[in-house]
N, C-alpha and C positions, 0 to 999 in steps of 0.2 A: 271896316265892314260892320258897323253899327253894333258891336257887342255880341255877336253870335255867328253861327254857321247855319246854312241850309242844307237840305238833303239833295244829293244829285240824282236826278231822274232822267233816264234815256229811253225814248220810245222809238222803235224802228218798225216800219211796215214794209211788206212786199211791194214790189213795183206793181202798179195797178194792172199792167198787162199780164202779170203772172197769176193773178188771183183766180181767174176762171180755171186755168189748167191745174192749179193746185187744189182747187175745190174737187174737180173731176178725179184727180189722183186720190185724194183722201176718201172720196165716195167709193171708188174701186177697192182701195185697201180695206175699207169697212166691209164691203160685200165679200171679199175673199176671207176675211177674218170670221165672219159669221157663218161662212160656208164650212169652215173647219179645215183641218189638215187633210191632205189626201190619203186614201186608204193604202195600207200596205200592199206590196205586190201580191196579187191573188194566186199566181201560178206556183209551180214547183221551183224551189230554189236550190235543191241538192239532187244531183244525178244519182240514180240507184245503180246497183251493180249491173254490168252488161251480162247478157246471157252466157258469154264465153267465160266471164269471170265466175258466174255461179257454177257453171259445169266444171271449171277448174278446182274451185273450192270443194265441191262434192267428190270429185275424183281423188283429190288429195286426201281428204279425210277418210274416204273409203279405202284407199290404198294403205295409208298409215295405220289404220285401225283394223284392217282386214287380215285374212289368214296368210297371204302371200308374204307380207312383211314380217309377220310373226314367225313363220317357218323359216324364212332366210335369217332372221335374227337368231333364232334357236340354233340352226345349223352353223352359223358363223361363230356364235359363242362356243359351241361344242368343239369346233375345230381349233379355236384358239385356246381353249382349255387343254386339249390333248397336246397341242404344240408346247404350251407352257410347262406341261408335265413331262417333256422329253419324248414324246411319241415318235417312234422311227418306223412304224409300218409292220414291225415283226412282233411275234408272241414273246412272252418273257424267256421261253426255252430257246427260241430262235436268236433272240438278242444275246443270251448268255453264250451260245455256241459261237456267235459272231465275234463277241469280245475275247473268247478263249481260243478262237482259231480252230475249233472242232469241225470234223467232218463225220457225220453219223453214217454208220455202215450196216446198222441192224435191220431187222425185218421192217418192211413198209417204207424203206428208203430207195432211191434210185440205185444206189450202190449195191444193195441187196439183190435187186432184180438183175443187175449185170452180172453179179456173182453167180446167181443160179443159171443164167444163160451160159456163161462160160463153162460152168460145171457140167451142165448137159452136153455141151459140145465136146468137152474133153472125154466124158464117158461114152459118148457116141462114137468118138474117133477110136477109143480103145477097143470097144466091143466090135465096132464094124471093120476096122482096118489094122490096128496095131497088133492086138493079141492074135487074130487069125493069121496075119502075116508071120508072126513070130512062131506059131506052131508049125506052119508049112515049112519054115526054114529049118526048125529043129528036126522035122521028119526027113527032110532031104539030107541032113547031115547024120541021121541015125542017132539023134540025141533026145529022143522023146522018152517018156517015163517020168517017174517022181523023184528024180535025182535032185540033190540040192543045187547043183550047178544050174539045172533048168530054172529052179525057183529064183535063183539069183539073177539070171538073165531076164526072166519075166518081170521081177520086182524093178529091175533097172529100167526096162522099157517103160513100165507104168510110171516110175518117178520121172523119167525123163519127159513123158508125155505131159504129166501133171505140171511139171516145171515150165515146159514150154507153152503149154496151152491154158494154164489157169493161174499159176503163181505169178509169173512175170506180167501177164496182161492185167492181173488184179492189182499188182503193185503199180504199174504205170497208170491204170485207170484211177487209182487212189490219189496218185500224185497230181494227175491232170484235174481230177474232180475237186481236189482241195485248192489248187491254185485258181481254177475256174470260179469255184464257189467264192473264194475270198476276193477275187477280181470283180465279181458280179454283185454281190450281196451289198456292199456298202454303196455302190451307185444306185442300186434299187432303193435302199433306205433313203438316200438323199433325194431321189426323185420323188418319193412319197412326201418327204417333208416339204420339198419345194413345191409340190402340188398344193399342199395345205397353205404355205405361204402365199402362193399365187392367189388361191381362193380368198384368203384374208385381204390381200391387196385389192382384189377385185370387188370385195364385198361392198365398200362404200360406193363404188361406181354403179354396181348393179342396183343397190337400193335406191340411189339418187337418179338413176335414169328416167323412171317415170315422173319423178318430181320435177325434172328439167322440162319434160314435155308439158306438164300442167303449168309450170311457171311461164312457158312460151304462151300457152293459152291465156294465162292471166295478163300477160303483157299486152296481148292484142285487145283484150277486154279493157284493160286500163286506158289505152289509146282511145278506144271508141267512147269510153266513159268520159275522158277529158273533153272530147269533142262535144258530147252532149252537154257537159257542165258549161262549156264556153258558149253554147247557143243559149242556155238559160241566163248566163251572165249578160249577154247582149240584150236578151228580151227584158231583163230587169233594168238595164240602163235605159233602154228605150221607154219603158213604162215610167221610170223615174223622171225622165226628160219631159215627157208629156204631162205628167201629173203636176210638176212644178213650173210648167211653161208660163201660166198666167201670173205667178208670183214674180218670175223672172222678168217677164215683160213689164209689169208694173214697176219693178226696181229699176229697170232701164228708163222707163217713162219719167219716173220721179227724179232720177239723176240728171235727166236732161232739162226739166223744167225748174229745178232749184238751182240756186246760185246767186251770185252777187250781180243781178241784172240792173239794179238801181233800187232806190228806196227813199222813204222820208223819214228823217231823224229830228226829233224834238228833244232838246236838252235844257234842263234848268240847272245851273251850277252855283255854288257859293261864290261870294265876293272874292276876288283874287287877292291873296295875301302875299303874293310874290314880291310886291314892292317893299311891304313891311318886313318880310324875312330878308330880303336883300339888304335893307337898311341895317338890320341887326348883324348881318354878315360883314357889312363894311366896317362896323365898329368893333368887330371881334378882335380881341387882344387889347382893347383900350380899357382904361379904368375910368368910369364915368360916375359922376355924382348922381345917384338915383334915389336919395332919401326922399320918402313921400312928403316929409315935412317941408321940403324945399320947394314943392310943386304946387300949381294950381290949374284950374280948368281941366281936371283929369277926366278923359272919356275912354272907355274900353273899346277896342277895335279888333280884337281877335285873341288867339291863344298861341302860345309857342312853348312846346314841351310841357303842357299842363299848366303853364303860368300865363297870366293875363298880359296882353300887349295894350299899351295905352298911348293916346295922344295927350299931350300936356304942355304947359308953359311954366318956366321957373318963375317965382314970385317976383323977381326983380328984372324980368325980361319979357318983352312982348312977343318974342319968337316962339313958334310952335315946334315941339319935338315929339318923337315917338320912340317908346322903349318900354322897359320893364320897371317894376318897382322894387327897390332893394329889400323892403321888408318881406315881400312875397317871395322873392328869390331866396332870402335867407331860410324860409321855411323848407324849401325843396333842395336848394344847393348852398348850404351855409359856406362851403369852401370858396364860393364865388363872390362873396360879400366881404368887403374890407372897411373897417372903421377908422376914419381919419378925422381927428379933432372932434369926435363926437358926432360926425356926419357919416352916413352909410354910403358907400360907393360899390358898384357892381363891376367885377373884373369879367368883361364879356368874352375873354379868351377861355374862361372856364365854364361858360354857359352852354 
């Protein structure tokens, strides 16, 4: 190839039938570009609170911060504090009597009232029946007067009446009252404590009842808000589709008119060095005398690994050869040059 290389140039043109359509597409693309990007969706993009949600929010805040919740909280805390303090429903004095097994019989107690009633009954019986009957009996037997015997008989009658009408009933009443009191007061105390515990258990339910209703209202509002949001999302999707429809149509148009429908290619290439390189490949591994001093008619024809490739003839031969010069190879690859008898040879297996 005459001592050098040429630059490879490739020119490709569209198929002539494509040119009008490509021109039209480019014009449309320029018009869309000059028009600018579509405006952002002008409508609402976030659904606001539904009226039911707003009402639920207001009712929840009003209840949570209002007097009802505060009063219930205060009452529940008070009941809980009394329960933790061992509250039984009795006064300290009643609690002491209960723990000691006492039955109070003094003034102001039910026992005292019963005692007074029995006493009045005994005294009435003595005055109205027993003593008048006893005097009649003594008169019939002629034993009236102020004798000691009469006094003994009268005292005995009085004692017997008191014993039968007052002492025994009082003793029985005390026994019954004690047993009844002991049997009833503990259940009463337990009932009071149970009521407090029940109130404590019911407190969360009572407090949460209105909130559950407000929560149901909020759920309804949430569902309606979700429907409103979905409608907005569809409106935005429709708007986006319409706003970008021209660009999408142009993209589809360009994808249809572009493609390898044909073309014209002009190529200028360097002289083919394949034969030269093939020749060098064939002699690869051979030891060739390539000393420039033994050659004549040397002409450069190309490059191989940065070294010149030449056509030449040996001084004692009319035949033309192609290859490298030993002196030049020695500068790049000294390991590929061998000196035999003062003449340089190229080991092509190492080039």
